[in-house]
C-alpha positions as CSV (number, residue, x, y, z in Angstrom):
1,M,-92.7,8.3,36.3
2,S,-95.5,10.6,34.4
3,D,-98.5,12.9,34.9
4,V,-100.6,10.5,34.3
5,Y,-99.6,7.8,36.3
6,D,-99.2,9.9,39.3
7,L,-102.7,11.1,39.3
8,S,-103.8,7.6,38.9
9,C,-101.5,6.5,42.4
10,E,-103.5,9.5,44.3
11,L,-107.0,8.4,43.2
12,I,-106.2,4.4,43.9
13,R,-104.8,5.8,47.5
14,R,-108.6,6.7,48.0
15,R,-110.9,3.6,49.6
16,S,-113.7,4.9,47.5
17,I,-115.6,1.3,48.4
18,T,-119.5,1.8,46.8
19,P,-120.9,4.2,47.1
20,D,-118.7,5.9,49.1
21,D,-116.1,8.5,46.6
22,A,-113.6,9.0,49.7
23,G,-112.2,12.3,48.4
24,C,-111.5,11.8,44.1
25,Q,-114.6,13.7,42.4
26,Q,-112.5,16.6,44.7
27,I,-109.1,15.9,43.4
28,I,-110.7,15.8,40.0
29,A,-112.9,18.5,40.5
30,D,-110.0,20.9,41.5
31,R,-108.0,20.1,38.2
32,L,-110.5,20.7,36.1
33,D,-111.0,24.1,38.1
34,T,-107.6,25.4,37.1
35,L,-108.7,24.7,33.9
36,G,-111.6,26.9,33.2
37,F,-114.2,24.0,33.9
38,V,-117.4,25.0,35.9
39,I,-118.1,22.8,38.6
40,E,-121.4,21.5,40.1
41,D,-121.8,19.1,43.0
42,M,-124.7,17.0,42.4
43,P,-125.3,14.9,45.4
44,F,-128.5,11.9,45.7
45,G,-129.0,10.3,49.1
46,N,-125.6,9.2,49.9
47,V,-124.2,9.5,46.2
48,S,-121.2,11.9,45.3
49,N,-121.6,13.2,41.7
50,L,-119.7,15.4,39.5
51,W,-120.8,17.4,36.3
52,A,-118.3,19.7,35.1
53,R,-118.5,21.8,31.7
54,R,-116.0,24.2,29.8
55,G,-118.0,25.9,27.6
56,N,-121.6,26.6,26.7
57,V,-121.5,25.5,23.1
58,S,-122.2,22.5,21.0
59,P,-120.9,20.4,20.1
60,V,-120.1,18.4,24.0
61,L,-118.1,16.3,24.1
62,C,-119.0,14.1,27.7
63,F,-116.1,12.0,29.6
64,A,-117.5,9.8,31.7
65,G,-116.9,8.1,34.8
66,H,-117.3,6.5,38.0
67,T,-114.6,6.9,41.0
68,D,-116.3,3.6,43.5
69,V,-114.6,0.3,43.6
70,V,-115.7,-2.9,44.4
71,P,-114.5,-4.3,47.7
72,T,-111.2,-5.5,48.2
73,G,-112.4,-9.3,49.1
74,P,-109.6,-11.5,51.2
75,L,-106.6,-8.7,51.7
76,N,-104.7,-11.7,52.8
77,E,-104.7,-13.3,48.9
78,W,-103.6,-9.2,47.3
79,H,-99.6,-8.8,47.4
80,S,-99.7,-5.8,48.4
81,D,-102.5,-3.2,50.3
82,P,-105.3,-2.6,48.0
83,F,-105.0,0.8,48.4
84,E,-101.6,1.8,47.8
85,P,-100.7,1.8,44.3
86,V,-97.1,-0.4,43.8
87,L,-95.5,-0.6,41.0
88,R,-94.7,-4.1,39.9
89,N,-93.0,-5.8,36.7
90,G,-94.7,-3.0,34.5
91,N,-97.9,-2.7,36.3
92,L,-99.4,-0.8,38.6
93,Y,-102.2,-2.6,41.2
94,G,-104.4,-1.8,43.6
95,R,-108.6,-2.0,43.6
96,G,-109.5,0.6,41.1
97,A,-106.4,0.3,39.0
98,A,-108.1,-0.4,35.4
99,D,-111.7,0.0,36.9
100,M,-111.1,2.7,36.2
101,K,-109.2,5.2,38.2
102,A,-106.5,5.4,35.6
103,S,-109.4,6.0,32.5
104,L,-110.3,9.0,35.3
105,A,-107.1,10.6,35.5
106,A,-106.0,9.6,31.4
107,M,-109.1,11.7,31.1
108,V,-108.2,14.5,32.9
109,V,-104.3,15.1,31.4
110,A,-105.7,14.6,27.6
111,T,-108.2,17.3,28.8
112,E,-105.3,19.6,30.2
113,A,-103.3,18.4,27.1
114,F,-106.1,19.5,24.4
115,L,-106.7,23.0,26.3
116,H,-103.1,23.8,26.4
117,A,-102.7,22.8,22.2
118,K,-105.8,24.5,21.7
119,P,-107.2,26.6,23.8
120,D,-110.0,28.1,21.4
121,H,-111.6,24.7,20.1
122,A,-114.8,24.5,19.4
123,G,-117.9,23.5,21.5
124,S,-117.8,22.5,25.3
125,V,-115.8,19.7,27.0
126,A,-117.4,18.2,30.2
127,F,-117.3,15.6,32.8
128,L,-119.3,13.3,34.6
129,I,-117.7,11.6,37.4
130,T,-120.4,9.2,40.0
131,S,-119.3,6.9,42.8
132,D,-122.6,4.5,42.4
133,E,-121.8,2.5,39.7
134,E,-120.8,-0.8,41.0
135,G,-123.2,-0.3,43.5
136,V,-127.3,-0.1,42.8
137,A,-126.9,3.0,40.2
138,E,-129.9,4.6,41.0
139,N,-128.3,8.2,42.7
140,G,-125.9,7.7,40.2
141,T,-125.3,9.1,36.3
142,K,-129.3,8.4,36.0
143,R,-130.0,11.0,38.6
144,V,-127.6,13.4,36.4
145,I,-128.9,12.6,33.2
146,E,-132.0,13.4,34.8
147,T,-131.3,17.2,36.3
148,L,-129.8,17.7,32.4
149,T,-132.4,16.7,30.4
150,R,-135.0,19.0,32.5
151,R,-132.3,21.9,32.5
152,K,-132.9,20.9,28.7
153,E,-128.5,20.4,28.9
154,W,-127.7,17.6,26.2
155,I,-123.9,15.8,25.6
156,D,-123.4,15.1,22.0
157,Y,-120.6,13.2,22.8
158,C,-119.9,10.6,25.2
159,L,-116.5,8.8,26.6
160,V,-117.3,6.3,28.9
161,G,-114.0,5.1,30.4
162,E,-115.0,0.8,31.3
163,P,-112.4,-0.8,30.8
164,T,-112.8,-2.5,27.3
165,S,-109.5,-3.7,25.7
166,A,-109.4,-7.3,26.1
167,A,-105.7,-8.7,25.5
168,S,-103.9,-4.9,24.3
169,L,-105.0,-1.6,24.8
170,G,-107.8,-0.7,21.9
171,D,-108.2,-4.0,20.9
172,T,-112.0,-3.6,21.5
173,V,-114.5,-0.8,22.2
174,R,-117.7,-0.9,23.6
175,I,-120.2,1.0,20.4
176,G,-123.5,-0.6,22.6
177,R,-124.2,-3.1,25.5
178,R,-127.0,-5.6,26.0
179,G,-130.4,-4.8,28.0
180,S,-130.7,-6.4,32.0
181,L,-133.7,-7.7,33.1
182,H,-134.3,-9.6,36.1
183,G,-136.3,-11.8,37.7
184,T,-137.6,-12.7,41.5
185,L,-139.5,-15.7,40.9
186,T,-141.3,-17.2,44.1
187,V,-143.2,-21.1,43.8
188,K,-145.6,-21.8,46.4
189,G,-145.8,-25.1,47.7
190,V,-147.0,-27.5,51.0
191,Q,-144.5,-27.7,53.9
192,G,-144.7,-31.3,55.1
193,H,-142.7,-34.5,56.6
194,I,-140.6,-36.1,54.2
195,A,-142.1,-39.3,54.8
196,Y,-145.7,-38.7,53.2
197,P,-144.9,-36.9,50.3
198,D,-148.8,-37.2,49.7
199,K,-149.8,-34.4,52.5
200,A,-146.9,-32.2,50.9
201,D,-146.1,-30.0,47.7
202,N,-142.7,-30.2,46.8
203,P,-142.1,-26.8,44.8
204,I,-138.7,-28.0,43.9
205,H,-140.0,-31.0,42.1
206,R,-142.9,-28.3,40.9
207,L,-140.6,-26.0,39.4
208,A,-137.6,-28.7,37.8
209,P,-139.8,-29.3,34.1
210,A,-140.0,-25.6,33.5
211,L,-137.1,-24.6,34.8
212,S,-135.4,-27.0,32.5
213,Q,-137.9,-25.5,29.9
214,L,-136.9,-22.0,30.8
215,C,-133.0,-23.2,30.3
216,V,-133.1,-24.3,27.2
217,E,-135.5,-21.9,25.7
218,Q,-134.0,-19.6,22.5
219,W,-135.3,-16.0,22.4
220,D,-133.9,-14.9,19.8
221,E,-131.4,-14.9,17.1
222,G,-129.5,-11.9,17.7
223,N,-128.4,-9.5,15.4
224,E,-125.8,-7.7,13.4
225,H,-124.3,-5.6,16.6
226,F,-125.8,-8.2,19.3
227,P,-124.9,-12.1,20.1
228,R,-128.4,-13.7,21.2
229,T,-131.0,-13.2,24.3
230,T,-129.8,-15.1,27.4
231,L,-131.3,-16.5,30.3
232,Q,-129.2,-17.3,33.8
233,V,-130.6,-18.7,36.9
234,S,-128.0,-16.8,39.6
235,N,-130.4,-18.1,43.0
236,L,-131.8,-21.1,44.2
237,S,-133.1,-21.6,47.3
238,A,-135.5,-23.8,49.4
239,G,-135.7,-25.3,52.8
240,T,-136.2,-25.6,56.5
241,G,-132.2,-26.7,56.7
242,A,-133.4,-30.2,57.9
243,D,-133.1,-33.2,55.7
244,N,-136.7,-34.8,56.9
245,V,-138.6,-31.2,55.9
246,V,-140.8,-31.1,51.9
247,P,-140.7,-27.0,51.5
248,G,-143.1,-25.0,51.6
249,V,-142.2,-22.4,48.9
250,L,-138.8,-21.9,46.7
251,N,-137.3,-18.5,45.8
252,A,-135.4,-18.6,42.8
253,Q,-133.6,-15.5,41.4
254,F,-132.4,-15.5,37.4
255,N,-131.3,-12.6,34.8
256,F,-131.5,-11.7,30.9
257,R,-129.1,-10.2,29.2
258,F,-131.1,-9.3,25.6
259,S,-130.4,-8.0,22.5
260,T,-132.3,-5.6,20.3
261,S,-134.4,-8.3,19.1
262,V,-136.6,-8.7,21.6
263,T,-139.0,-6.4,24.3
264,I,-138.9,-6.3,27.3
265,E,-142.7,-7.3,28.0
266,E,-141.8,-10.4,24.8
267,L,-139.6,-11.8,27.3
268,K,-142.0,-11.2,30.8
269,Q,-145.5,-12.9,28.4
270,R,-142.8,-15.5,27.2
271,V,-141.7,-16.7,30.6
272,H,-145.1,-16.5,32.1
273,T,-146.3,-18.7,29.3
274,I,-143.6,-21.3,30.2
275,I,-144.5,-21.2,33.7
276,D,-148.0,-21.8,33.3
277,R,-147.8,-24.5,31.3
278,H,-146.8,-26.3,34.4
279,E,-149.9,-25.1,36.5
280,L,-147.3,-23.5,39.4
281,N,-148.4,-21.5,42.5
282,Y,-146.2,-18.6,41.6
283,D,-145.4,-15.1,41.6
284,I,-142.3,-12.7,40.1
285,Q,-141.5,-9.8,40.6
286,W,-139.4,-8.3,37.6
287,R,-136.8,-5.2,37.6
288,T,-135.4,-3.8,34.2
289,G,-131.3,-3.3,35.0
290,G,-131.3,-1.2,31.9
291,H,-132.2,-0.7,28.1
292,P,-130.0,-2.2,25.2
293,F,-128.0,0.9,23.1
294,L,-126.5,1.0,20.2
295,T,-124.0,3.5,18.9
296,A,-123.8,3.6,15.0
297,H,-121.3,4.8,12.7
298,G,-120.9,8.0,13.2
299,N,-118.5,11.1,14.0
300,L,-117.8,9.8,17.5
301,V,-117.0,6.2,16.3
302,D,-114.8,6.9,13.2
303,A,-112.9,9.3,15.9
304,V,-112.4,6.3,18.6
305,C,-111.2,3.8,15.5
306,A,-109.3,6.9,14.0
307,S,-107.8,8.1,17.4
308,I,-106.4,4.2,18.2
309,R,-105.8,3.3,14.8
310,K,-103.1,6.2,15.3
311,Q,-101.4,5.6,18.0
312,T,-101.5,1.6,18.4
313,G,-102.1,0.7,14.6
314,L,-105.3,-1.8,15.4
315,D,-108.5,-2.0,14.0
316,T,-110.5,-2.3,17.7
317,D,-113.1,-4.2,17.5
318,L,-116.6,-2.7,18.0
319,S,-118.3,-4.9,20.5
320,T,-121.7,-5.7,22.2
321,A,-120.2,-7.6,24.5
322,G,-120.1,-7.8,28.3
323,G,-122.1,-6.3,31.2
324,T,-124.3,-2.7,31.9
325,S,-122.6,0.3,32.1
326,D,-123.7,3.7,32.5
327,G,-123.6,4.6,29.1
328,R,-127.4,2.9,29.6
329,F,-128.7,6.1,31.3
330,I,-126.9,8.3,28.9
331,A,-127.2,6.9,25.2
332,P,-131.7,7.0,25.1
333,T,-130.6,11.2,25.4
334,G,-129.6,11.0,22.0
335,T,-126.0,11.1,22.8
336,E,-123.2,9.0,21.0
337,V,-121.7,6.5,23.2
338,V,-118.6,4.7,23.0
339,E,-116.7,3.2,25.8
340,V,-113.0,2.9,25.4
341,G,-110.4,1.9,28.2
342,P,-107.6,-0.3,29.2
343,V,-107.5,-3.8,29.7
344,N,-110.1,-5.5,31.8
345,A,-108.8,-8.6,32.5
346,S,-108.5,-8.3,36.4
347,I,-111.0,-6.0,37.5
348,H,-112.9,-6.6,40.3
349,K,-110.1,-9.5,40.7
350,I,-107.0,-9.8,43.4
351,D,-104.5,-7.7,42.4
352,E,-106.3,-5.6,40.3
353,H,-103.8,-4.0,38.1
354,V,-103.5,-1.9,34.7
355,R,-100.1,-1.5,32.4
356,V,-98.5,1.6,33.4
357,A,-96.7,1.9,29.9
358,D,-100.8,1.7,28.6
359,L,-101.5,5.2,30.1
360,E,-100.3,7.5,28.8
361,S,-101.3,6.1,25.7
362,L,-105.0,6.2,26.7
363,V,-104.4,9.9,26.9
364,L,-103.2,10.2,23.5
365,I,-106.4,8.2,22.6
366,Y,-108.1,10.4,24.6
367,Q,-106.5,13.8,23.3
368,D,-106.7,12.4,19.7
369,I,-110.2,11.8,20.5
370,L,-110.9,15.6,21.2
371,G,-109.0,17.1,18.6
372,R,-110.7,15.4,16.4
373,L,-113.9,16.1,17.1
374,L,-114.2,19.8,18.7
């Protein structure tokens, strides 16, 4: 098998369930060290972060990614040990295979090949790797970028290895992501006997009309690059467990995925306006998961599109769909950010896998992008 296949397997064997890195970053650091990278560990709390850089001039092209993976789910539903890589029917199986250890392996091997072919390249190459992307994402890329910003160390171009492809490698890349805004709503009523509703105040009944309105509200029209903003309720809980008690409190959690056509403050204000119409006794706690970002056509987007076309023959779709990524922490510094990775059909699922045939192609795409920009 190829070098990228072997390195992917070595990383998959590490049980790096978030926020545990389980030694993955050391494997990567050892490979980069032999290439002349300056290796810098940046641990914050229980999170491992790696910043590695070769060169001290601009432009800086940074590969960004994460070594942590989501939990396996029921082991008895897997066809093989999720942390023992298995080749089956042309696919490499294992937790993190697609999200995103194969991408990390491809980044390293592509960099090795690029430096061998072009040791006196322009600019600098860097790696920003965290073990806190699948978790709360507070002590990972976010903290590293804060540190680099204080040092006035800037990234010009950033390739994030998230699995972006839909049906075949390179058919889709992300040039931005929607923002994420979380709300935790508490509605207060009066607990009482279910046979005497006049002596109670049911918060479920109180919230129902307002919740219905929130769910059908059109928050914006979207724009050229982003679909319209959506609200989804993720959790709703109330009651004591008894079937003869009116609950006194209802708790609801909801999330906005929003475009650049609306601001966080506008969303908050409109939610409060809708709920206030129904005269509820309530409280909302807000948490911002990330702001929307967009990388317009420029050097990085053009290089990515040209490299994918060269290796696959595809004209890639430039998308902003999907969830959040650590690109949301990098883009605000002025960095051009594009996410390029393998097919995402199996990510976070039982029997996660990546196509073996795509591994070498991903190496060639990354290597070609390096050559075009440096």
